A tleap script that builds the chain and sets N, CA, C and O, in Angstrom:
source leaprc.protein.ff14SB
mol = sequence {
  NMET ASN LEU PRO LYS GLU ILE THR VAL ILE
  VAL HIE ARG THR ASN GLN GLY LEU TRP ALA
  LYS VAL LYS GLU PHE PRO HIE CYS TYR THR
  GLN ALA LYS ASN TYR SER GLU LEU ILE LYS
  MET LEU ASN ASP ALA ILE PHE SER TYR ALA
  GLY ILE SER GLU LYS GLU ARG LYS GLY PHE
  TYR ILE PRO LYS SER LEU ALA GLU GLU LEU
  GLN ARG LYS LYS TRP GLY LYS PHE PHE GLU
  GLU LEU GLN ARG LYS GLN ALA LEU LYS GLY
  ARG SER THR GLU LYS TYR THR ALA ALA PRO
  TYR GLY CVAL
}
set mol.1.N position { -60.436 -1.080 67.511 }
set mol.1.CA position { -59.348 -1.293 67.511 }
set mol.1.C position { -58.726 0.138 67.098 }
set mol.1.O position { -59.248 0.395 66.013 }
set mol.2.N position { -58.121 0.870 67.345 }
set mol.2.CA position { -57.243 1.797 67.383 }
set mol.2.C position { -56.308 1.366 66.576 }
set mol.2.O position { -55.604 0.374 66.764 }
set mol.3.N position { -56.272 2.218 65.508 }
set mol.3.CA position { -55.095 2.413 64.360 }
set mol.3.C position { -53.746 3.001 64.661 }
set mol.3.O position { -53.723 4.102 65.210 }
set mol.4.N position { -52.674 2.424 64.379 }
set mol.4.CA position { -51.456 3.180 64.647 }
set mol.4.C position { -51.537 4.549 63.466 }
set mol.4.O position { -52.377 4.670 62.575 }
set mol.5.N position { -50.398 5.490 63.782 }
set mol.5.CA position { -50.116 6.712 62.686 }
set mol.5.C position { -49.517 6.076 61.600 }
set mol.5.O position { -49.801 6.273 60.419 }
set mol.6.N position { -48.662 5.291 62.046 }
set mol.6.CA position { -47.433 4.415 60.920 }
set mol.6.C position { -47.909 3.354 60.869 }
set mol.6.O position { -48.560 2.905 61.812 }
set mol.7.N position { -47.725 2.759 59.872 }
set mol.7.CA position { -47.469 0.971 59.609 }
set mol.7.C position { -46.608 1.043 58.874 }
set mol.7.O position { -46.275 2.053 58.254 }
set mol.8.N position { -46.013 -0.242 58.822 }
set mol.8.CA position { -44.723 -0.860 58.282 }
set mol.8.C position { -45.521 -1.777 56.848 }
set mol.8.O position { -46.366 -2.637 57.095 }
set mol.9.N position { -45.224 -1.536 55.778 }
set mol.9.CA position { -45.681 -2.174 54.510 }
set mol.9.C position { -44.511 -3.115 53.804 }
set mol.9.O position { -43.402 -2.624 53.597 }
set mol.10.N position { -44.721 -4.097 53.547 }
set mol.10.CA position { -43.921 -4.595 52.857 }
set mol.10.C position { -44.384 -5.269 51.551 }
set mol.10.O position { -45.015 -6.326 51.552 }
set mol.11.N position { -44.037 -4.604 50.444 }
set mol.11.CA position { -44.086 -4.611 48.899 }
set mol.11.C position { -43.574 -5.738 48.061 }
set mol.11.O position { -42.386 -5.834 47.753 }
set mol.12.N position { -44.288 -6.396 47.781 }
set mol.12.CA position { -43.250 -7.667 46.754 }
set mol.12.C position { -43.942 -7.595 45.344 }
set mol.12.O position { -45.110 -7.822 45.029 }
set mol.13.N position { -42.939 -7.237 44.651 }
set mol.13.CA position { -43.396 -7.474 42.826 }
set mol.13.C position { -43.590 -8.937 42.089 }
set mol.13.O position { -42.881 -9.933 42.233 }
set mol.14.N position { -44.320 -8.836 41.568 }
set mol.14.CA position { -44.764 -10.422 40.944 }
set mol.14.C position { -45.281 -10.295 39.314 }
set mol.14.O position { -45.762 -9.252 38.870 }
set mol.15.N position { -45.123 -11.374 38.609 }
set mol.15.CA position { -45.499 -11.346 37.170 }
set mol.15.C position { -47.057 -10.611 37.407 }
set mol.15.O position { -47.419 -9.811 36.546 }
set mol.16.N position { -47.746 -10.822 38.292 }
set mol.16.CA position { -49.449 -10.291 37.926 }
set mol.16.C position { -49.482 -9.242 38.602 }
set mol.16.O position { -50.636 -8.814 38.627 }
set mol.17.N position { -48.527 -8.385 39.369 }
set mol.17.CA position { -48.400 -6.882 39.571 }
set mol.17.C position { -47.574 -6.942 41.061 }
set mol.17.O position { -46.441 -7.398 41.211 }
set mol.18.N position { -48.494 -6.326 42.188 }
set mol.18.CA position { -47.823 -6.303 43.484 }
set mol.18.C position { -48.826 -7.171 44.547 }
set mol.18.O position { -49.989 -7.508 44.330 }
set mol.19.N position { -48.017 -7.428 45.758 }
set mol.19.CA position { -49.086 -7.712 47.023 }
set mol.19.C position { -48.199 -7.247 48.006 }
set mol.19.O position { -47.051 -6.842 47.826 }
set mol.20.N position { -48.671 -7.315 48.805 }
set mol.20.CA position { -48.344 -6.021 50.204 }
set mol.20.C position { -48.560 -7.296 51.583 }
set mol.20.O position { -49.386 -8.208 51.573 }
set mol.21.N position { -47.893 -7.095 52.305 }
set mol.21.CA position { -48.332 -7.503 53.829 }
set mol.21.C position { -48.168 -5.973 54.636 }
set mol.21.O position { -47.471 -5.016 54.300 }
set mol.22.N position { -49.195 -6.140 55.974 }
set mol.22.CA position { -48.741 -5.402 56.534 }
set mol.22.C position { -48.216 -6.132 57.661 }
set mol.22.O position { -48.623 -7.197 58.124 }
set mol.23.N position { -46.977 -5.200 58.145 }
set mol.23.CA position { -46.139 -5.890 59.078 }
set mol.23.C position { -46.898 -6.025 60.682 }
set mol.23.O position { -46.720 -7.073 61.302 }
set mol.24.N position { -47.494 -5.237 61.117 }
set mol.24.CA position { -48.328 -4.661 62.414 }
set mol.24.C position { -49.395 -5.635 62.803 }
set mol.24.O position { -49.786 -5.826 63.955 }
set mol.25.N position { -49.885 -6.315 61.570 }
set mol.25.CA position { -51.119 -6.970 61.702 }
set mol.25.C position { -50.947 -8.507 60.824 }
set mol.25.O position { -50.978 -8.499 59.593 }
set mol.26.N position { -50.779 -9.699 61.548 }
set mol.26.CA position { -50.742 -10.633 61.245 }
set mol.26.C position { -51.695 -10.784 60.240 }
set mol.26.O position { -52.812 -10.286 60.384 }
set mol.27.N position { -51.400 -11.394 59.263 }
set mol.27.CA position { -52.169 -12.133 57.941 }
set mol.27.C position { -53.398 -11.204 57.632 }
set mol.27.O position { -54.590 -11.493 57.516 }
set mol.28.N position { -52.633 -9.799 57.516 }
set mol.28.CA position { -53.298 -8.991 56.365 }
set mol.28.C position { -52.805 -8.415 55.084 }
set mol.28.O position { -52.165 -7.371 54.958 }
set mol.29.N position { -53.078 -9.002 54.417 }
set mol.29.CA position { -52.576 -9.259 53.069 }
set mol.29.C position { -53.594 -8.514 52.036 }
set mol.29.O position { -54.804 -8.410 52.235 }
set mol.30.N position { -52.867 -7.992 50.852 }
set mol.30.CA position { -53.426 -7.791 49.701 }
set mol.30.C position { -52.748 -7.657 48.370 }
set mol.30.O position { -51.543 -7.497 48.174 }
set mol.31.N position { -53.641 -7.741 47.552 }
set mol.31.CA position { -52.559 -7.663 45.674 }
set mol.31.C position { -53.280 -6.911 44.833 }
set mol.31.O position { -54.498 -6.853 44.998 }
set mol.32.N position { -52.579 -6.114 43.650 }
set mol.32.CA position { -53.135 -5.151 43.006 }
set mol.32.C position { -52.254 -5.418 42.028 }
set mol.32.O position { -51.174 -6.006 42.095 }
set mol.33.N position { -53.045 -4.729 40.722 }
set mol.33.CA position { -52.134 -4.902 39.775 }
set mol.33.C position { -51.198 -3.604 39.506 }
set mol.33.O position { -50.495 -3.656 38.497 }
set mol.34.N position { -51.150 -2.818 40.059 }
set mol.34.CA position { -50.317 -1.516 40.338 }
set mol.34.C position { -50.033 -0.937 41.578 }
set mol.34.O position { -50.367 -1.487 42.627 }
set mol.35.N position { -49.353 0.294 41.531 }
set mol.35.CA position { -48.896 0.798 43.006 }
set mol.35.C position { -50.075 1.615 42.983 }
set mol.35.O position { -50.598 1.571 44.097 }
set mol.36.N position { -50.727 2.355 42.172 }
set mol.36.CA position { -52.075 3.285 42.960 }
set mol.36.C position { -53.056 2.096 43.380 }
set mol.36.O position { -53.270 1.887 44.574 }
set mol.37.N position { -53.609 1.372 42.445 }
set mol.37.CA position { -54.401 0.416 43.171 }
set mol.37.C position { -53.727 -0.596 44.535 }
set mol.37.O position { -54.526 -1.208 45.244 }
set mol.38.N position { -52.699 -0.662 44.719 }
set mol.38.CA position { -52.116 -1.400 45.857 }
set mol.38.C position { -52.692 -0.257 47.143 }
set mol.38.O position { -53.377 -0.664 48.081 }
set mol.39.N position { -52.251 1.310 46.975 }
set mol.39.CA position { -52.986 1.732 48.161 }
set mol.39.C position { -54.083 1.755 48.394 }
set mol.39.O position { -54.494 1.689 49.553 }
set mol.40.N position { -54.691 1.832 47.585 }
set mol.40.CA position { -56.451 1.602 47.445 }
set mol.40.C position { -56.931 0.333 48.255 }
set mol.40.O position { -57.827 0.297 49.099 }
set mol.41.N position { -56.095 -0.743 47.787 }
set mol.41.CA position { -56.522 -2.246 48.433 }
set mol.41.C position { -55.970 -2.173 49.526 }
set mol.41.O position { -56.682 -2.720 50.368 }
set mol.42.N position { -54.921 -1.715 50.011 }
set mol.42.CA position { -53.991 -1.663 51.112 }
set mol.42.C position { -55.168 -1.128 52.105 }
set mol.42.O position { -55.653 -1.929 52.903 }
set mol.43.N position { -55.583 0.077 52.069 }
set mol.43.CA position { -56.544 0.489 53.039 }
set mol.43.C position { -57.242 -0.293 53.311 }
set mol.43.O position { -57.296 -0.785 54.438 }
set mol.44.N position { -58.159 -0.707 52.092 }
set mol.44.CA position { -59.220 -1.472 52.621 }
set mol.44.C position { -58.981 -2.828 52.867 }
set mol.44.O position { -59.977 -3.506 53.118 }
set mol.45.N position { -57.906 -3.371 52.853 }
set mol.45.CA position { -57.478 -4.381 54.006 }
set mol.45.C position { -57.063 -4.197 55.444 }
set mol.45.O position { -57.175 -5.010 56.362 }
set mol.46.N position { -56.519 -2.870 55.473 }
set mol.46.CA position { -56.652 -2.894 56.851 }
set mol.46.C position { -57.504 -2.326 57.394 }
set mol.46.O position { -57.573 -2.555 58.602 }
set mol.47.N position { -58.452 -1.423 56.852 }
set mol.47.CA position { -59.736 -1.055 57.653 }
set mol.47.C position { -60.471 -2.490 57.762 }
set mol.47.O position { -60.622 -2.833 58.935 }
set mol.48.N position { -60.838 -3.173 57.049 }
set mol.48.CA position { -61.413 -4.431 57.004 }
set mol.48.C position { -60.656 -5.241 58.076 }
set mol.48.O position { -61.359 -5.868 58.868 }
set mol.49.N position { -59.565 -5.298 58.184 }
set mol.49.CA position { -59.044 -6.259 59.220 }
set mol.49.C position { -59.203 -5.563 60.712 }
set mol.49.O position { -59.251 -6.320 61.682 }
set mol.50.N position { -59.276 -4.297 60.890 }
set mol.50.CA position { -59.660 -3.693 62.018 }
set mol.50.C position { -60.929 -3.568 62.641 }
set mol.50.O position { -61.154 -3.169 63.783 }
set mol.51.N position { -61.982 -4.063 61.520 }
set mol.51.CA position { -63.431 -4.048 61.610 }
set mol.51.C position { -64.055 -2.933 61.316 }
set mol.51.O position { -65.279 -3.016 61.418 }
set mol.52.N position { -63.598 -1.822 60.954 }
set mol.52.CA position { -63.866 -0.483 60.694 }
set mol.52.C position { -64.965 -0.721 59.402 }
set mol.52.O position { -64.581 -1.295 58.383 }
set mol.53.N position { -66.101 -0.317 59.517 }
set mol.53.CA position { -66.797 -0.026 58.260 }
set mol.53.C position { -66.471 1.148 57.569 }
set mol.53.O position { -66.017 2.146 58.129 }
set mol.54.N position { -66.776 1.020 55.887 }
set mol.54.CA position { -66.370 2.094 54.894 }
set mol.54.C position { -67.112 3.582 55.609 }
set mol.54.O position { -66.699 4.729 55.441 }
set mol.55.N position { -68.398 3.124 56.492 }
set mol.55.CA position { -68.885 4.756 56.884 }
set mol.55.C position { -68.041 5.102 57.882 }
set mol.55.O position { -67.829 6.313 57.821 }
set mol.56.N position { -67.383 4.509 58.901 }
set mol.56.CA position { -66.349 4.865 60.092 }
set mol.56.C position { -65.305 4.939 59.379 }
set mol.56.O position { -64.318 4.875 60.112 }
set mol.57.N position { -65.045 5.039 58.357 }
set mol.57.CA position { -63.344 5.120 57.987 }
set mol.57.C position { -63.325 6.803 57.901 }
set mol.57.O position { -64.158 7.493 57.314 }
set mol.58.N position { -62.207 7.250 58.608 }
set mol.58.CA position { -61.449 8.531 58.684 }
set mol.58.C position { -60.050 8.379 57.743 }
set mol.58.O position { -59.305 7.451 58.061 }
set mol.59.N position { -59.745 9.026 56.881 }
set mol.59.CA position { -58.369 9.349 56.845 }
set mol.59.C position { -57.963 7.907 55.902 }
set mol.59.O position { -58.821 7.030 55.793 }
set mol.60.N position { -56.855 7.771 55.364 }
set mol.60.CA position { -56.130 6.776 54.994 }
set mol.60.C position { -54.700 6.646 54.768 }
set mol.60.O position { -53.969 7.622 54.938 }
set mol.61.N position { -54.313 5.693 54.454 }
set mol.61.CA position { -52.723 5.209 54.485 }
set mol.61.C position { -52.165 5.563 53.543 }
set mol.61.O position { -52.728 4.960 52.629 }
set mol.62.N position { -51.153 6.357 52.996 }
set mol.62.CA position { -50.235 6.456 52.269 }
set mol.62.C position { -48.624 6.628 52.461 }
set mol.62.O position { -48.308 7.150 53.531 }
set mol.63.N position { -47.782 6.343 51.770 }
set mol.63.CA position { -46.445 6.007 51.739 }
set mol.63.C position { -45.977 7.198 52.694 }
set mol.63.O position { -46.401 8.351 52.613 }
set mol.64.N position { -45.225 6.827 53.425 }
set mol.64.CA position { -44.344 8.507 54.238 }
set mol.64.C position { -44.107 9.456 53.436 }
set mol.64.O position { -44.596 10.580 53.548 }
set mol.65.N position { -42.965 8.924 52.125 }
set mol.65.CA position { -42.566 9.733 51.189 }
set mol.65.C position { -43.345 10.332 50.633 }
set mol.65.O position { -42.772 11.378 50.327 }
set mol.66.N position { -44.740 10.373 50.135 }
set mol.66.CA position { -45.761 10.706 49.627 }
set mol.66.C position { -46.318 11.547 50.286 }
set mol.66.O position { -46.526 12.657 49.796 }
set mol.67.N position { -46.765 11.187 51.773 }
set mol.67.CA position { -47.108 12.304 52.633 }
set mol.67.C position { -45.975 13.639 52.490 }
set mol.67.O position { -46.094 14.688 51.857 }
set mol.68.N position { -45.348 13.361 52.966 }
set mol.68.CA position { -43.914 14.449 53.264 }
set mol.68.C position { -43.773 15.249 51.803 }
set mol.68.O position { -43.552 16.459 51.866 }
set mol.69.N position { -43.888 14.648 50.551 }
set mol.69.CA position { -43.847 15.521 49.347 }
set mol.69.C position { -45.120 16.189 49.122 }
set mol.69.O position { -45.130 17.049 48.241 }
set mol.70.N position { -46.387 15.906 49.871 }
set mol.70.CA position { -47.644 16.334 49.471 }
set mol.70.C position { -47.402 17.966 50.415 }
set mol.70.O position { -47.397 19.087 49.907 }
set mol.71.N position { -47.213 17.606 51.941 }
set mol.71.CA position { -46.568 18.593 52.452 }
set mol.71.C position { -45.962 19.414 52.126 }
set mol.71.O position { -46.408 20.557 52.034 }
set mol.72.N position { -44.460 19.009 51.783 }
set mol.72.CA position { -44.174 20.055 51.209 }
set mol.72.C position { -44.533 20.880 50.137 }
set mol.72.O position { -44.062 22.015 50.213 }
set mol.73.N position { -45.398 20.584 48.926 }
set mol.73.CA position { -46.001 21.363 48.330 }
set mol.73.C position { -47.011 22.255 48.649 }
set mol.73.O position { -47.049 23.437 48.306 }
set mol.74.N position { -48.005 21.530 49.457 }
set mol.74.CA position { -48.787 22.288 50.211 }
set mol.74.C position { -48.203 23.491 51.099 }
set mol.74.O position { -48.869 24.517 50.966 }
set mol.75.N position { -47.384 23.575 51.756 }
set mol.75.CA position { -46.583 24.749 52.257 }
set mol.75.C position { -45.843 25.312 51.088 }
set mol.75.O position { -45.927 26.498 50.767 }
set mol.76.N position { -45.160 24.483 50.500 }
set mol.76.CA position { -44.243 25.643 49.096 }
set mol.76.C position { -45.779 26.736 48.606 }
set mol.76.O position { -45.736 27.966 48.626 }
set mol.77.N position { -46.814 26.056 48.268 }
set mol.77.CA position { -47.934 26.790 47.750 }
set mol.77.C position { -48.604 28.004 48.368 }
set mol.77.O position { -49.002 29.086 47.937 }
set mol.78.N position { -48.567 27.282 49.777 }
set mol.78.CA position { -48.910 28.402 50.556 }
set mol.78.C position { -48.005 29.794 50.975 }
set mol.78.O position { -48.436 30.911 51.262 }
set mol.79.N position { -46.599 29.314 50.903 }
set mol.79.CA position { -45.534 30.634 50.893 }
set mol.79.C position { -45.841 31.483 49.680 }
set mol.79.O position { -45.852 32.714 49.677 }
set mol.80.N position { -46.113 30.624 48.559 }
set mol.80.CA position { -45.790 31.592 46.910 }
set mol.80.C position { -46.861 32.470 47.277 }
set mol.80.O position { -46.559 33.659 47.383 }
set mol.81.N position { -48.080 32.128 47.498 }
set mol.81.CA position { -49.336 32.819 47.736 }
set mol.81.C position { -49.017 34.038 48.483 }
set mol.81.O position { -49.171 35.099 47.878 }
set mol.82.N position { -48.582 34.075 49.739 }
set mol.82.CA position { -48.452 34.725 50.909 }
set mol.82.C position { -47.222 35.688 50.091 }
set mol.82.O position { -47.390 36.907 50.126 }
set mol.83.N position { -46.025 35.156 49.379 }
set mol.83.CA position { -45.277 36.151 48.907 }
set mol.83.C position { -46.003 36.932 47.854 }
set mol.83.O position { -45.895 38.146 48.028 }
set mol.84.N position { -46.604 36.632 46.970 }
set mol.84.CA position { -47.601 37.097 46.332 }
set mol.84.C position { -48.301 38.287 46.799 }
set mol.84.O position { -48.008 39.430 46.448 }
set mol.85.N position { -49.261 37.969 47.623 }
set mol.85.CA position { -50.028 38.979 48.405 }
set mol.85.C position { -49.525 39.961 49.025 }
set mol.85.O position { -50.077 41.061 49.051 }
set mol.86.N position { -48.179 39.651 49.728 }
set mol.86.CA position { -47.208 40.752 50.130 }
set mol.86.C position { -46.308 41.814 49.059 }
set mol.86.O position { -45.943 42.933 49.418 }
set mol.87.N position { -46.083 41.343 47.936 }
set mol.87.CA position { -45.483 42.128 47.248 }
set mol.87.C position { -46.707 43.084 46.415 }
set mol.87.O position { -46.421 44.167 45.904 }
set mol.88.N position { -47.865 42.592 46.383 }
set mol.88.CA position { -49.157 43.622 46.033 }
set mol.88.C position { -49.185 44.732 47.100 }
set mol.88.O position { -48.984 45.895 46.751 }
set mol.89.N position { -49.416 44.435 48.330 }
set mol.89.CA position { -49.139 45.267 49.176 }
set mol.89.C position { -48.227 46.071 49.539 }
set mol.89.O position { -48.500 47.111 50.138 }
set mol.90.N position { -46.872 45.679 49.201 }
set mol.90.CA position { -45.782 46.943 49.317 }
set mol.90.C position { -45.098 46.493 50.986 }
set mol.90.O position { -44.326 45.538 51.068 }
set mol.91.N position { -45.431 47.174 52.031 }
set mol.91.CA position { -45.101 46.727 53.333 }
set mol.91.C position { -46.494 46.640 53.917 }
set mol.91.O position { -47.539 47.185 53.563 }
set mol.92.N position { -46.121 45.477 55.299 }
set mol.92.CA position { -47.392 45.541 56.250 }
set mol.92.C position { -46.946 44.927 57.142 }
set mol.92.O position { -45.864 44.350 57.033 }
set mol.93.N position { -47.650 44.901 58.214 }
set mol.93.CA position { -47.647 44.734 59.387 }
set mol.93.C position { -48.403 43.817 59.806 }
set mol.93.O position { -49.559 44.178 60.021 }
set mol.94.N position { -48.076 42.377 60.069 }
set mol.94.CA position { -48.877 41.309 60.744 }
set mol.94.C position { -48.937 40.581 61.711 }
set mol.94.O position { -47.834 40.136 62.031 }
set mol.95.N position { -50.219 40.085 62.666 }
set mol.95.CA position { -49.968 39.434 63.565 }
set mol.95.C position { -49.560 37.980 63.306 }
set mol.95.O position { -50.120 37.386 62.385 }
set mol.96.N position { -48.559 37.311 64.099 }
set mol.96.CA position { -48.150 35.567 63.406 }
set mol.96.C position { -48.924 35.094 64.763 }
set mol.96.O position { -49.285 35.752 65.740 }
set mol.97.N position { -49.048 33.646 64.443 }
set mol.97.CA position { -49.692 32.975 65.779 }
set mol.97.C position { -49.502 31.478 65.055 }
set mol.97.O position { -49.787 31.090 63.921 }
set mol.98.N position { -48.881 30.790 66.230 }
set mol.98.CA position { -48.307 29.353 66.118 }
set mol.98.C position { -49.434 28.591 65.490 }
set mol.98.O position { -50.527 28.638 66.054 }
set mol.99.N position { -49.308 27.946 64.471 }
set mol.99.CA position { -49.950 26.937 63.945 }
set mol.99.C position { -49.736 25.431 64.411 }
set mol.99.O position { -48.569 25.069 64.259 }
set mol.100.N position { -50.539 24.520 64.912 }
set mol.100.CA position { -49.934 23.017 65.123 }
set mol.100.C position { -49.126 22.439 63.850 }
set mol.100.O position { -49.348 22.550 62.645 }
set mol.101.N position { -48.111 21.786 64.563 }
set mol.101.CA position { -47.466 21.057 63.309 }
set mol.101.C position { -48.059 20.109 62.360 }
set mol.101.O position { -48.821 19.222 62.743 }
set mol.102.N position { -47.782 20.247 61.325 }
set mol.102.CA position { -48.454 19.401 60.225 }
set mol.102.C position { -49.605 19.726 59.807 }
set mol.102.O position { -50.234 18.740 59.423 }
set mol.103.N position { -50.249 20.860 59.701 }
set mol.103.CA position { -51.178 21.905 59.533 }
set mol.103.C position { -51.474 21.885 57.759 }
set mol.103.O position { -52.257 22.691 57.255 }
savepdb mol mol.pdb
quit
């Protein structure tokens, strides 16, 4: 089974913690005590649902907002480091190349 790049997760809060359903996969549910645990449990439920063993798993699902924030921070740190290096050199000429989106 090929997994989609994005999924929709419906999260419910209860007195015991959280439970979630993956909209794209019928009968794919999980529960957890907190949000961090829920992310781990969701991934386990998704990969198990798809019949993908732990050894075969590549990547994992995280909330899109978290992925976007991590990407911004990654690029922010990269540009801070680049700016620091350029400040040490004074003036420089460099070649630029296109990088795949999302690198």
